[in-house]
C-alpha positions in Angstrom: 10.1 0.0 20.3 7.1 -0.1 18.0 3.4 0.1 18.7 1.0 -2.8 18.6 0.2 -2.4 14.9 3.8 -2.0 13.8 4.9 -4.9 15.9 2.2 -7.2 14.4 3.1 -6.1 10.9 6.8 -6.6 11.5 6.2 -10.1 13.0 5.0 -11.3 9.5 2.6 -13.9 10.8 -0.4 -11.7 11.6 -1.2 -10.5 8.1 -4.9 -11.6 8.4 -5.3 -9.9 11.8 -3.8 -6.7 10.5 -6.1 -6.8 7.4 -9.1 -7.3 9.8 -7.9 -4.4 12.0 -7.6 -2.2 8.9 -11.1 -3.2 7.7 -12.7 -2.1 10.9 -10.7 1.1 11.3 -9.1 0.0 14.5 -5.5 1.0 13.5 -5.6 4.4 15.1 -6.9 3.0 18.4 -4.2 0.3 18.5 -1.6 3.0 17.9 -3.0 5.2 20.7 -1.2 5.3 24.1 -3.4 2.4 25.4 -2.1 0.3 27.0 -3.8 -2.7 25.4 -3.3 -6.4 25.5 -3.9 -8.2 22.2 -4.5 -12.0 22.0 -3.3 -12.2 18.4 -4.4 -15.2 16.2 -1.7 -16.1 13.7 -2.4 -16.4 10.0 -2.6 -20.2 10.5 -5.3 -19.7 13.2 -7.4 -17.7 10.7 -6.7 -20.4 8.1 -8.4 -22.9 10.4 -11.8 -21.1 10.1 -14.3 -22.9 7.9 -13.8 -22.0 4.2 -15.4 -18.7 3.2 -15.7 -17.5 6.8 -13.0 -14.9 6.6 -14.3 -13.6 3.2 -17.8 -13.2 4.6 -16.5 -11.5 7.8 -14.6 -9.0 5.7 -18.0 -8.2 4.1 -19.7 -7.9 7.4 -17.8 -5.2 9.2 -20.0 -5.0 12.4 -19.5 -8.7 13.0 -15.8 -8.5 12.1 -15.5 -5.6 14.6 -17.0 -7.7 17.4 -14.6 -10.5 16.7 -11.5 -8.4 16.4 -12.3 -6.3 19.5 -12.9 -9.6 21.4 -9.2 -10.2 21.0 -8.2 -6.9 22.7 -8.2 -6.3 26.5 -7.6 -3.0 28.2 -4.4 -2.6 30.1 -0.9 -4.2 30.0 -1.6 -7.8 31.0 1.6 -9.8 30.9 2.0 -13.5 31.3 2.7 -13.2 35.0 -0.6 -11.4 35.3 -2.4 -14.0 33.1 -1.5 -16.9 35.4 -3.1 -15.0 38.3 -6.5 -14.3 36.7 -9.3 -16.4 35.3 -10.9 -13.9 33.0 -10.3 -10.6 31.2 -12.7 -7.9 30.0 -12.4 -7.3 26.3 -12.8 -4.1 24.3 -15.8 -5.8 22.6 -17.5 -5.9 26.1 -17.5 -9.6 26.7 -15.2 -11.6 28.9 -12.6 -14.1 27.8 -11.7 -17.0 30.1 -8.0 -17.3 31.0 -6.8 -20.7 32.1 -3.3 -21.6 33.4 -2.4 -25.2 33.9 0.9 -27.2 33.8 2.8 -24.1 32.6 0.4 -23.6 29.6 -2.0 -20.7 29.1 -5.3 -20.8 27.3 -7.6 -18.0 26.3 -11.1 -19.6 25.9 -10.2 -22.6 23.7 -7.1 -21.1 22.1 -3.6 -22.1 23.2 -1.2 -19.3 23.9 1.8 -20.0 21.8 4.0 -17.1 22.8 3.6 -14.5 25.6 4.8 -11.0 26.3 5.7 -9.5 23.0 6.2 -6.0 24.4 5.3 -2.9 22.4 5.2 0.9 23.1 1.5 0.7 24.0 0.8 -2.7 25.3 1.6 -6.4 24.9 0.8 -9.2 22.4 0.2 -12.8 23.3 0.1 -15.1 20.3 -2.8 -17.6 20.1 -3.5 -20.6 17.8 -7.2 -20.0 17.2 -9.6 -17.2 16.4 -11.8 -16.3 19.5 -15.5 -16.0 18.8 -17.7 -13.9 21.2 -20.8 -15.8 22.2 -23.2 -13.5 20.3 -21.3 -14.2 17.0 -20.5 -17.9 17.6 -24.2 -18.6 18.3 -25.3 -17.2 14.9 
């Protein structure tokens, strides 16, 4: 089994997320024993951001770091855990809201497209939007 980073690279639809993780030097952390839970936006999710947003974030590493670490939670939180909780603490420091209704999961306003992609050091849940921590979204 591969670690979180290798798994994301091998999946092929997280190229933008991997690029962002590299830009903020988070690769080593996400290859450490963890475990971590990653709410991973697809390349399509990043493409939904307003034009120019991604380019400007790649130039603003502190802001990009806040956004990327807002997608990572400590621990191995699988889908059966997600349906039992209503929030999760992120590595960034803020909390994301977890909502489970009618067999569907949401993290903040993002739909969870796929759950429980298991890795050596955690789990990936695929989401359809980029999560923005309040202090970034408000700016």
